[in-house]
FILO-19204 format. One line per 4 residues: their letters; for each residue x, y, z of N, C-alpha, C. Coordinates in steps of 0.1 Angstrom, whole numbers. Atoms other than C-alpha are relative to their C-alpha. Layout:
A	X,Y,Z,X,Y,Z,X,Y,Z | ... $
# end
This chain:
MNDA	-8,12,-3,1735,-309,631,-2,-5,14 | 3,5,-14,1727,-332,661,12,-7,5 | -11,7,-7,1748,-352,685,5,-12,-8 | -4,11,8,1748,-383,663,9,4,-12 $
TRWW	-8,-4,11,1761,-364,634,14,5,4 | -13,-4,-5,1789,-348,654,9,-11,3 | -8,12,-3,1801,-381,667,3,-9,-12 | -3,7,13,1798,-396,632,12,6,-6 $
IAGA	-12,-7,6,1823,-370,621,12,-4,8 | -11,5,-8,1845,-380,650,5,-14,-4 | -3,13,5,1844,-416,638,7,1,-14 | -6,-1,13,1852,-405,603,14,6,0 $
VLGL	-13,-6,-2,1881,-384,615,10,-11,4 | -9,10,-5,1895,-414,633,4,-9,-12 | -4,8,12,1893,-434,600,10,7,-8 | -10,-8,8,1912,-406,582,13,-1,7 $
CLAF	-13,1,-7,1938,-407,609,7,-13,-2 | -5,13,2,1942,-444,606,6,-2,-14 | -4,1,14,1946,-440,568,12,9,-3 | -10,-10,5,1968,-409,566,10,4,11 $
GILI	-9,-4,-10,1985,-404,600,-3,14,6 | 3,-12,-7,1987,-374,623,12,10,-3 | -10,-10,3,2005,-341,616,4,6,13 | -6,-5,-13,2028,-327,643,7,13,-2 $
GTRT	-6,-13,1,2040,-291,649,8,4,12 | -8,-4,-11,2055,-270,677,-9,4,12 | 8,-2,-12,2044,-259,712,-2,15,4 | 4,-14,-5,2029,-228,730,3,1,14 $
DDAT	0,-2,-15,2034,-213,764,-14,1,5 | 13,0,-6,2006,-210,789,-5,13,4 | 5,-13,-3,2001,-173,790,-14,2,-3 | 14,-1,3,1965,-162,792,-4,10,-10 $
LTAH	4,-10,9,1967,-133,769,8,-1,-13 | -8,1,13,1995,-140,743,7,-13,0 | -8,12,2,2010,-172,730,8,1,-13 | -9,-1,11,2040,-174,707,3,-14,-5 $
LQVQ	-4,12,6,2049,-201,683,14,-3,1 | -14,4,-3,2081,-214,698,0,-11,11 | -1,10,-10,2092,-243,719,5,6,13 | -3,-6,-13,2092,-233,756,6,-11,9 $
QFSE	-4,10,-10,2109,-250,785,-12,-3,9 | 11,4,-9,2085,-270,807,2,6,14 | -1,-5,-13,2077,-254,840,1,-12,10 | -3,11,-9,2086,-274,871,-13,-7,5 $
DAAG	12,6,-5,2049,-280,881,-8,-5,-12 | 8,5,12,2038,-290,845,2,-14,-1 | -1,14,3,2032,-325,834,9,-1,-13 | -9,1,11,2063,-329,812,-1,-12,-8 $
PDAI	1,11,9,2069,-354,784,2,-13,7 | -2,12,-7,2083,-380,808,-12,-5,8 | 12,3,-8,2053,-378,830,-11,-5,-9 | 11,4,10,2029,-381,800,3,-14,-4 $
RMQL	-3,13,5,2048,-411,787,-2,-11,11 | 2,9,-11,2047,-428,821,-15,-3,2 | 15,1,-2,2009,-422,824,-5,-9,-12 | 4,8,11,2004,-437,789,4,-14,1 $
EAAG	-5,13,-2,2025,-467,797,-8,-7,11 | 8,5,-11,2006,-472,829,-14,-4,-5 | 13,2,5,1974,-471,809,0,-11,-11 | 0,12,9,1986,-500,787,6,3,-14 $
FVDV	-6,-3,13,2003,-482,758,15,-2,0 | -15,3,1,2038,-493,747,6,7,-11 | -9,-7,10,2066,-477,727,-6,13,-4 | 6,-13,3,2050,-443,730,11,9,-6 $
PENV	-10,-9,7,2069,-420,705,2,13,8 | -3,-12,-8,2087,-391,721,-8,12,-4 | 8,-12,4,2069,-365,700,-14,0,4 | 14,0,-5,2035,-377,711,0,4,15 $
ARTL	-1,-4,-13,2045,-373,747,2,15,1 | -3,-14,0,2059,-339,740,-12,9,-4 | 11,-7,5,2029,-328,720,-11,1,11 | 10,-1,-10,2004,-337,747,4,8,13 $
STLA	-4,-8,-12,2025,-321,774,-1,15,-2 | 1,-15,2,2021,-287,757,-14,5,2 | 14,-5,-2,1983,-286,764,-1,10,11 | 2,-10,-10,1974,-255,783,-14,6,-1 $
KVSD	13,-6,0,1941,-240,794,2,15,2 | -1,-15,0,1938,-202,787,-13,7,2 | 13,-6,-3,1901,-196,793,-9,-11,5 | 10,9,-6,1873,-212,813,-11,-4,-9 $
YPVY	11,3,9,1850,-214,783,-2,-15,-2 | -14,-3,-1,1872,-235,779,6,2,-14 | -9,-1,11,1899,-225,754,13,-6,4 | -13,6,-2,1930,-246,752,10,3,-11 $
TMHY	-10,-1,11,1963,-243,733,8,-13,0 | -9,11,1,1985,-271,721,9,1,-13 | -9,0,11,2015,-275,698,3,-14,-4 | -4,13,5,2022,-305,677,15,1,-3 $
VGPY	-14,0,2,2059,-314,677,5,-14,-5 | -6,13,5,2080,-340,659,-5,-5,-13 | 3,6,13,2075,-363,629,-15,-5,0 | 13,6,1,2043,-378,616,-1,-13,8 $
VRAS	3,12,-8,2027,-405,638,-14,-5,-5 | 13,6,4,1999,-429,628,-8,-2,13 | 8,2,-12,1970,-429,652,-2,-14,4 | 2,14,-3,1967,-466,649,10,-6,9 $
ELQV	-10,5,-9,1999,-470,668,-3,3,14 | 4,-4,-14,1983,-454,698,-14,-4,3 | 13,5,-2,1949,-470,695,-10,12,5 | 8,-11,-4,1931,-436,696,-14,-3,-1 $
VPAT	14,2,0,1895,-439,706,-7,13,3 | 7,-12,-2,1871,-410,702,-10,-2,11 | 10,1,-10,1846,-401,728,-13,-6,-5 | 12,7,4,1813,-420,727,-12,10,1 $
DSEA	12,-8,-1,1778,-406,722,-5,2,14 | 5,-1,-13,1770,-413,758,7,11,8 | -8,-10,-7,1797,-388,769,-4,14,-4 | 3,-14,5,1782,-359,750,-14,4,4 $
ALLG	13,-5,-3,1754,-337,760,-1,13,-8 | -1,-12,9,1752,-313,730,-14,2,-7 | 13,-3,6,1721,-296,715,2,4,-14 | -1,-3,14,1717,-294,678,-7,13,-3 $
TDWA	6,-12,4,1710,-260,663,4,3,-15 | -4,-4,14,1713,-242,629,14,7,1 | -12,-8,1,1746,-227,617,-3,14,-4 | 2,-14,5,1749,-190,612,14,7,0 $
CSLF	-14,-6,1,1786,-183,605,1,12,-9 | -3,-12,8,1800,-151,590,15,0,-3 | -14,-1,5,1832,-147,570,2,12,-8 | -3,-11,10,1849,-117,554,15,2,0 $
AAVG	-14,-4,1,1883,-106,542,1,14,-5 | -2,-14,4,1893,-69,540,14,2,-4 | -14,1,5,1923,-67,517,3,13,-8 | -2,-12,7,1922,-31,505,14,7,4 $
DAAQ	-13,-5,-4,1955,-23,524,8,-12,5 | -8,11,-4,1981,-50,526,6,1,14 | -6,-2,-13,1996,-34,557,-9,-3,11 | 10,3,-11,1964,-40,577,-11,-9,-5 $
ATFG	10,9,5,1947,-68,558,-5,-9,12 | 6,7,-11,1922,-86,581,-9,-11,-6 | 9,10,4,1902,-118,579,-9,-3,13 | 8,1,-12,1872,-121,602,-10,-12,-1 $
RNFD	9,10,0,1850,-150,612,-8,-1,13 | 8,4,-11,1821,-157,636,-3,-14,-2 | 4,14,0,1815,-193,645,-13,-1,8 | 13,0,-7,1778,-195,653,-6,-14,-1 $
WEYS	5,13,0,1766,-229,664,-3,-3,15 | 2,4,-14,1760,-249,696,13,2,8 | -12,-1,-8,1785,-248,725,11,-8,-6 | -11,6,8,1819,-255,710,13,3,8 $
PLLV	-13,-2,-7,1849,-258,734,11,0,-11 | -9,-3,11,1879,-246,715,15,-4,3 | -15,2,-1,1915,-257,709,6,9,-10 | -9,-8,9,1939,-231,694,12,-9,-2 $
LFLE	-10,10,3,1963,-254,676,11,6,-9 | -12,-5,7,1998,-245,664,6,-12,-7 | -6,10,8,2013,-266,636,13,5,-7 | -12,-3,8,2048,-267,622,3,-13,-7 $
PEDG	-2,13,7,2048,-295,596,14,-1,-5 | -13,2,6,2079,-311,583,2,5,-14 | 0,-4,14,2070,-301,548,-12,9,-3 | 11,-9,2,2048,-270,547,2,12,9 $
YRSI	-1,-12,-8,2041,-236,562,-6,-2,14 | 5,-1,-13,2036,-230,599,-14,6,0 | 13,-5,0,2000,-223,609,-6,0,14 | 8,0,-12,1976,-215,637,-15,-2,-4 $
MSID	14,2,4,1940,-227,636,-9,-3,12 | 10,2,-11,1908,-232,657,-6,-14,-3 | 6,13,1,1893,-266,664,-11,-1,11 | 10,3,-10,1860,-274,680,2,-15,5 $
IAYL	-4,14,-5,1871,-303,703,-11,-7,6 | 11,9,-5,1836,-314,713,-2,-12,-10 | -1,12,8,1841,-337,683,9,-11,5 | -11,9,-4,1870,-353,700,-1,-4,15 $
IGEA	-1,2,-15,1865,-350,738,-14,0,6 | 13,0,-7,1835,-360,759,-2,11,10 | 3,-11,-9,1817,-336,782,6,-2,14 | -6,2,-13,1831,-353,813,14,5,2 $
LIHD	-14,-5,-1,1866,-342,805,2,14,-5 | -3,-12,9,1861,-311,784,5,12,8 | -3,-12,-7,1865,-285,812,13,-2,8 | -12,3,-8,1895,-302,829,11,-8,-7 $
LDAA	-10,8,8,1917,-315,801,14,2,5 | -13,-3,-5,1947,-298,816,4,-8,12 | -2,8,-12,1943,-321,846,-4,-15,-3 | 5,13,4,1931,-352,826,12,-10,-1 $
PADG	-10,10,2,1951,-385,825,5,0,-15 | -6,-2,13,1974,-387,795,-8,-8,-11 | 7,7,10,1953,-414,778,-13,7,-4 | 12,-8,4,1923,-391,779,2,11,-10 $
LLPL	-4,-11,10,1942,-366,757,3,-6,-14 | -3,5,13,1949,-390,729,-9,4,-11 | 8,-4,11,1919,-380,708,4,14,-6 | -5,-13,5,1935,-345,705,10,-2,-11 $
LSAP	-9,3,11,1960,-361,681,-7,1,-13 | 8,-1,12,1932,-361,656,-4,14,-4 | 4,-14,2,1927,-323,658,4,6,-14 | -3,-6,13,1946,-315,625,-10,-4,-11 $
FLTF	9,4,10,1919,-332,606,-14,6,2 | 13,-6,-3,1891,-310,620,2,16,0 | -2,-14,1,1902,-275,610,-13,7,-3 | 12,-9,3,1875,-248,612,4,13,-6 $
DGMN	-6,-12,7,1896,-218,602,15,0,5 | -14,-2,-4,1933,-208,603,7,10,-8 | -9,-9,7,1962,-187,591,14,-6,1 | -14,5,0,1997,-196,581,10,12,0 $
EKGV	-10,-10,-1,2030,-178,583,2,9,-11 | 0,-9,11,2026,-163,549,-11,10,-1 | 11,-9,-1,1995,-144,559,-12,-5,-9 | 11,6,7,1971,-168,541,-10,-5,11 $
AIGM	11,4,-9,1938,-174,560,-11,-7,-8 | 12,7,6,1909,-198,553,-10,-3,11 | 11,4,-9,1876,-205,569,-12,-5,-8 | 11,6,7,1844,-223,561,-13,5,7 $
ASVD	14,-2,-6,1806,-217,566,-9,-10,-7 | 9,10,6,1778,-242,560,-9,7,-10 | 11,-4,9,1754,-239,531,-10,-11,-1 | 11,9,-1,1720,-255,531,-4,-5,-13 $
YECG	4,6,13,1720,-274,498,11,-11,-3 | -9,11,4,1736,-305,483,9,5,-11 | -8,-7,10,1765,-288,465,6,-10,-10 | -6,10,10,1781,-319,449,14,3,-3 $
YPSD	-14,-2,1,1818,-320,453,5,-7,-13 | -6,7,11,1840,-330,423,4,-14,3 | -4,14,-2,1848,-367,419,8,-4,-12 | -9,3,11,1878,-370,395,9,-11,4 $
PDKR	-8,11,-4,1895,-404,397,15,2,-1 | -14,-3,1,1928,-388,388,5,9,11 | -4,-9,-11,1927,-366,419,-2,-7,13 | 1,7,-13,1931,-376,455,-12,6,8 $
DVGD	11,-4,-8,1902,-373,480,6,6,13 | -5,-7,-13,1907,-349,510,-13,4,7 | 11,-4,-8,1882,-344,538,-3,15,0 | 3,-14,2,1863,-311,536,3,9,12 $
LRLM	-6,-8,-11,1876,-299,570,15,-1,-1 | -15,2,1,1911,-314,566,6,9,-11 | -6,-7,11,1916,-296,533,4,14,4 | -4,-14,-4,1918,-262,551,14,0,6 $
REVL	-13,1,-5,1948,-274,570,10,-2,-11 | -9,3,11,1964,-287,538,2,12,-9 | -2,-13,8,1957,-254,520,10,9,7 | -9,-8,-7,1975,-236,548,15,-5,-1 $
EASA	-14,5,1,2005,-259,546,6,2,-14 | -5,0,14,2008,-256,508,0,14,-7 | 3,-12,7,1998,-220,500,6,13,6 | -6,-13,-5,2017,-187,502,-9,12,-6 $
TVDE	9,-10,6,1990,-168,481,-14,-7,-2 | 13,5,4,1953,-171,472,1,-9,-13 | -2,7,12,1964,-182,437,5,-14,2 | -6,13,-4,1984,-211,452,-11,-9,7 $
ALTF	11,7,-7,1954,-220,474,-10,-6,-10 | 10,4,10,1931,-222,444,6,-11,-9 | -6,11,8,1956,-243,424,0,-13,8 | 1,12,-9,1958,-267,454,-14,-6,-1 $
LEGI	14,4,-1,1920,-269,456,-5,-6,-14 | 3,6,14,1917,-276,418,6,-14,-1 | -6,13,2,1939,-306,423,-5,-11,9 | 5,11,-9,1918,-325,449,-15,-1,-2 $
NPVS	14,2,-1,1884,-339,454,-4,2,15 | 5,-1,-13,1868,-326,486,-10,-11,3 | 10,10,-4,1849,-353,504,-6,3,14 | 7,-4,-12,1824,-349,532,6,-8,12 $
QGGP	-4,7,-13,1836,-357,568,-12,-2,9 | 13,3,-7,1799,-360,578,-8,12,4 | 7,-12,-3,1789,-324,584,-8,5,-11 | 8,-6,11,1769,-300,563,9,3,-11 $
NTHY	-8,-6,11,1780,-288,529,5,13,4 | -6,-13,-4,1803,-259,531,5,7,-12 | -9,-7,10,1819,-231,511,11,7,9 | -12,-4,-6,1852,-215,519,4,14,-4 $
LVAD	-6,-13,3,1867,-181,521,15,-1,3 | -15,0,-1,1905,-178,515,5,14,-4 | -6,-14,3,1926,-146,516,14,0,3 | -13,-4,-4,1961,-133,516,0,15,2 $
RTSA	0,-14,-4,1972,-97,522,-5,9,-11 | 4,-9,11,1961,-84,488,-12,-6,-8 | 11,5,8,1933,-107,475,-8,-10,8 | 8,10,-7,1905,-130,486,-9,-7,-10 $
ALIE	9,8,9,1882,-156,471,-9,-8,8 | 10,9,-6,1850,-174,480,-1,-12,-9 | 0,12,8,1850,-210,468,-12,-8,4 | 12,8,-2,1818,-230,463,1,-12,-10 $
YHDG	1,12,9,1810,-264,447,-14,-1,-4 | 13,1,6,1781,-267,423,0,-11,-10 | 1,11,9,1772,-300,406,13,-5,-5 | -13,6,3,1807,-313,407,11,9,-5 $
EMAV	-9,-10,4,1824,-281,397,4,10,11 | -4,-10,-9,1844,-256,417,-2,14,-6 | 2,-14,5,1832,-220,414,8,10,9 | -8,-9,-7,1854,-191,425,-5,14,-2 $
FRSS	5,-14,1,1843,-155,433,12,8,6 | -12,-7,-4,1874,-132,435,-3,14,4 | 0,-14,-2,1880,-99,450,6,7,-12 | -5,-8,11,1891,-71,426,6,13,4 $
ADEP	-6,-13,-4,1909,-38,425,-11,10,4 | 11,-8,-4,1876,-21,426,-8,-4,13 | 7,5,-13,1862,-43,454,10,-9,7 | -11,8,-7,1892,-54,475,-5,-7,13 $
WQLG	6,8,-12,1871,-77,498,-7,-12,-6 | 8,11,3,1852,-109,498,-7,-5,13 | 7,4,-12,1827,-125,522,-9,-12,-3 | 9,11,1,1803,-154,528,-7,-2,13 $
TNFP	7,4,-12,1776,-164,552,-5,-14,-2 | 5,14,1,1753,-194,549,-10,-3,-11 | 8,3,12,1738,-193,515,10,-1,-12 | -9,1,11,1754,-202,481,-1,12,-9 $
VGRT	0,-11,8,1764,-171,463,-2,-3,-15 | 1,5,13,1766,-191,431,-14,-2,-5 | 13,2,4,1729,-196,431,-9,12,2 | 8,-12,-2,1718,-160,434,-1,9,-13 $
DGDP	0,-7,13,1721,-150,397,7,13,1 | -8,-12,0,1748,-125,405,-4,11,9 | 5,-10,-9,1728,-107,432,-1,-5,14 | 0,7,-13,1737,-120,466,-7,9,11 $
LGHC	6,-8,-10,1722,-90,485,-15,-4,2 | 14,3,-2,1689,-96,502,-3,-14,5 | 2,14,-4,1695,-132,511,3,-3,15 | -4,1,-14,1710,-127,546,3,13,5 $
WRYD	-3,-13,-5,1710,-97,568,15,2,4 | -14,-1,-4,1745,-105,580,9,2,-12 | -7,-2,12,1758,-107,545,-1,14,-5 | 3,-14,5,1742,-74,536,8,10,9 $
RIQT	-7,-9,-9,1757,-57,567,15,0,-2 | -15,1,3,1792,-70,560,3,7,-13 | -2,-6,14,1790,-60,523,0,15,1 | 1,-15,-1,1779,-25,532,11,6,7 $
TLRE	-11,-5,-8,1806,-20,558,13,-1,-8 | -12,1,8,1833,-33,535,0,10,-12 | 1,-10,11,1821,-11,506,3,14,6 | -1,-13,-5,1819,20,528,15,3,4 $
NSGV	-14,-2,-4,1855,14,540,10,-4,-11 | -9,3,11,1869,5,506,9,-13,2 | -7,12,-3,1879,-29,519,12,1,9 | -10,-3,-9,1901,-15,546,-6,0,14 $
LSVA	5,1,-14,1894,-26,582,12,-3,9 | -10,3,-10,1918,-24,612,-5,-12,8 | 4,11,-9,1917,-53,637,-12,4,8 | 11,-5,-9,1895,-32,660,-13,1,-8 $
EAAG	12,-1,8,1871,-24,631,-6,-13,-5 | 4,14,4,1870,-60,619,-7,-6,12 | 6,6,-12,1862,-71,655,-14,7,2 | 12,-7,-2,1835,-44,657,-11,-5,-10 $
LLEA	10,5,10,1819,-57,624,-4,-14,4 | 4,13,-5,1820,-93,638,-11,1,11 | 9,-2,-11,1802,-81,669,-14,5,-6 | 12,-6,6,1776,-62,647,-8,-11,-6 $
VSTS	7,10,6,1767,-94,629,0,-13,8 | 1,12,-8,1769,-118,658,-14,-3,4 | 14,4,-5,1739,-137,672,1,-6,13 | 0,6,-13,1729,-154,704,8,-14,-1 $
MTQW	-7,12,2,1746,-185,689,15,1,-2 | -14,-3,2,1780,-169,684,9,-6,11 | -8,7,-10,1805,-192,702,14,7,0 | -12,-7,0,1837,-175,691,1,9,-12 $
SIVY	-2,-9,11,1848,-146,669,15,1,-1 | -15,-1,2,1883,-144,654,3,10,-11 | -6,-8,11,1901,-117,635,15,-4,-1 | -14,3,3,1933,-128,618,6,12,-6 $
DLAA	-8,-12,5,1957,-99,613,10,-7,-10 | -8,7,10,1973,-111,580,14,6,-1 | -13,-6,1,2001,-86,582,8,-2,13 | -7,2,-13,2010,-89,619,1,-15,4 $
LEMH	1,14,-2,2003,-127,618,-5,-3,15 | 6,1,-13,1981,-125,649,-14,-5,-1 | 14,4,-1,1949,-143,659,-6,7,12 | 7,-6,-11,1925,-122,680,-13,-7,2 $
LVIE	12,9,-3,1899,-144,697,-9,6,11 | 10,-5,-10,1867,-133,715,-9,-12,2 | 9,11,-3,1846,-160,732,-13,6,5 | 14,-4,-4,1808,-156,735,-2,15,0 $
RDAE	2,-15,2,1810,-119,724,5,8,12 | -5,-7,-11,1829,-109,755,13,7,-4 | -12,-7,7,1852,-84,737,9,6,10 | -9,-5,-10,1866,-71,770,11,-10,5 $
HSLT	-10,10,-5,1885,-103,776,4,-8,-12 | -4,7,12,1899,-111,742,14,-7,2 | -13,7,-1,1929,-135,737,7,3,-13 | -9,-2,11,1958,-128,713,11,-10,-1 $
FSLK	-10,10,2,1980,-155,698,9,5,-12 | -9,-5,11,2011,-147,676,6,-12,-7 | -7,10,9,2024,-168,647,13,5,-5 | -12,-7,6,2053,-144,640,12,-5,7 $
EDAE	-13,4,-4,2087,-160,643,9,0,-12 | -9,-2,11,2112,-147,618,-8,-2,-13 | 8,1,13,2083,-146,592,3,12,-8 | -2,-11,10,2086,-125,561,-11,10,2 $
# end
C-alpha cells in the first residue's frame, strides 16, 4: 500500500464520518506504564476542555460541543514512537459539524511496503486466554483508543493515526493546536484490532487476493475496518460476533482485502470472504486455538501449513501448548514471528482485560493498559 492509498482511505473515512457520525467514549490518565478506563481529573498544567474550546473558537469553529472539547483534552503521549492515548466522551457527534479535514498527501512522507501481520488466539484455558497480534507494515504512529459507547460494550483498540495526522504534527500532538487534533475524531472508523469489556478481541490481516465481500441489498454496508469496532460494541461472545457479521455487508475502506480473527475466552474463529460468501474456521475442543497471517486459509484445500513460515511457527507452538499461552508466552511467540517490519505487538489478556503493547520489538519497555472497571 502506498501513500496515495493511505490518504485515499483517510478521505473515505471522512466520508463515513459525514454519513454516520463519530462515536464517543471515556478518558485515560497520562501514566506511561498503565492506563485505566475511567474519567480522571485534569491536571493543572494540562490543556483542559475550556482551553481546547477556546482554541477551536479562535480557529473559527463555533458552537463546539462540550464532549468534543473534553475528548480532545484527554490526549496524552505515552511513548516517543509515538504512542498516544485518548478517550472519547459524551454523545454522538457528526464530523460535518466540525468541518473535519484530514491531512493532505503533501504532509505525509510514508514508504509503501508489503504487509506481514500475524494473529493468534490461545483459548485452551479461559483463565488465561490470550489474543496476540503483530502489526507488520510501514512506520505506523499509534493511538490507543478507549471507547465507552452510549449503546454497546466498552473497548480498547489500536489505531494507526498516520491515516489521520500529517508528519509535521505526528510527534507533537500533545502540544498541537486544538484544530490540529480534529482528525482524531475519525479514529473509531479505523480500528486495526481491539478488545471489549466482555473479553472479546478482534484483529485483521491483509490477504493478497480479491476476496469479494457479500453484497446483500437487505443488509447494511459497514466499512471493513469500522466493522471491528462495531463487533466489539455488539458482541459478548464469538457466536454473537459471527451473528453480527452475518448481518452486514463489509465494504472496502480503500485498503487491501482482509480476513479477521475473533476470540473470546473459550473459542476463536477466523473469518474470510470468498466470492461473496463468509467462510468461518472455528477452534474446537481438540484444537482450542485459531490463527491467521497473510494468506487465505479457505484456498488451501484444508492444508494451510507450508504457505507461510510465521503461520507454521504459530500453529506448532499452539499445538505443543494445547492452546494455552500465558501473556509472557504469547509475547514470546509474537517476538519469534516478528520481522524487521513489525511496528507494534499486542497481547490482549482476555481474562484480565489488559492490553500489553510492545513497540518495534522493544520488549523491555512494554506498555500495559487496563480495561477492567467493574467488569464481569
